[in-house]
C-alpha positions, -999 to +999 in steps of 0.1 A: -256+091-028-268+056-019-301+057+000-312+021-005-349+014-011-373+043-009-409+053-012-424+086-024-460+092-012-484+121-015-521+126-021-529+109-055-493+098-062-468+072-050-438+053-060-414+026-047-379+020-059-355-009-053-319+003-051-294-023-043-256-029-042-260-065-030-290-080-048-294-061-082-310-091-100-346-082-091-377-071-110-412-060-101-440-082-115-477-077-115-496-105-098-533-098-103-530-062-092-504-067-065-469-056-074-442-080-062-404-077-060-390-110-072-356-123-084-350-122-121-346-156-139-308-152-139-305-142-102-283-164-081-301-185-055-303-170-020-320-177+013-322-140+022-358-134+033-357-097+025-353-098-013-388-109-025-420-093-012-452-074-022-443-038-026-477-023-038-511-034-027-544-018-036-571-016-009-603+001-021-593+037-030-560+035-012-527+020-021-499+007+002-463+010-009-433-004+010-401-023+011-410-057+026-434-081+042-451-054+063-470-042+031-494-071+035-504-065+072-508-028+065-531-036+036-551-061+057-556-035+085-568-009+059-592-035+046-605-040+082-612-002+084-582+010+103-572+046+095-540+048+074-519+062+102-529+034+126-524+006+100-489+019+093-479+025+129-492-009+142-477-029+114-443-012+114-440-014+152-450-051+152-426-062+125-398-037+135-367-030+114-352-059+094-328-081+114-301-081+088-264-070+089-275-034+085-306-032+107-324-020+076-354+002+084-388-008+071-405+020+051-440+023+038-467+047+028-504+049+021-516+069-009-552+081-011-571+107-032-571+134-005-544+124+019-513+103+023-491+090+051-454+080+052-438+058+078-405+043+088-393+021+117-356+023+124-336+007+151-340+040+171-374+053+161-409+048+146-421+078+126-455+080+109-466+113+094-496+126+074-481+143+043-498+169+021-472+168-008-449+142-023-426+130+005-396+108+003-384+083+030-356+058+024-338+030+042-305+049+045-294+086+047-329+099+039-344+080+068-370+105+079-398+118+058-390+149+037-409+168+010-396+161-025-404+177-059-421+148-077-444+155-106-462+126-121-495+127-139-498+089-143-486+057-126-461+051-155-446+086-150-443+080-113-424+047-118-401+064-144-396+094-121-387+072-091-363+051-112-347+082-126-341+101-093-304+108-088-298+082-061-272+054-068-279+018-078-314+018-093-328-017-099-366-013-106-395+009-096-433+009-092-456+039-096-491+046-083-517+071-093-550+074-073-579+096-083-617+095-082-618+071-111-597+045-094-561+033-090-534+029-116-502+011-111-471+007-133-437-009-133-403+002-146-378-027-146-345-011-153-330+008-183-347+004-216 
């Protein structure tokens, strides 16, 4: 099944995966602690505004994961002291779904040590939920938060697990682990 891009968020663990039929020539790069989806060197040029963006941003002891330009305002609101639920809801509502040929939803989550929140804004709804276990939300088919078995003891394991989930057209993935000692992030850029 093709679900497009997705996030998995739960207390202490998170992941983001790019899945794409149209723009597979992408990778995730670490830019001073912010993980960014960017075209690979061999990618054809495009003016599509939705293929390059920050997908993981650390803010203190929380981490934002998501599929587009809304990741930055969510992180900025957290940095200003907004609760995770409010930062997600305000930013997703303000930016709305992507105005592309598919009305692609925006998805995001905030991962903390003790709690996590998952959110999506679709053409027909805005959903933001506090989650107590790993929860998946995707741009297509799985477009409402649902619990998912997702066991990852490290950021690298989370990235690999997200990349390996049985959904079609994996491109690259990022993993997050948050604990009392800090935040770990990792990248998995395709098959090795």
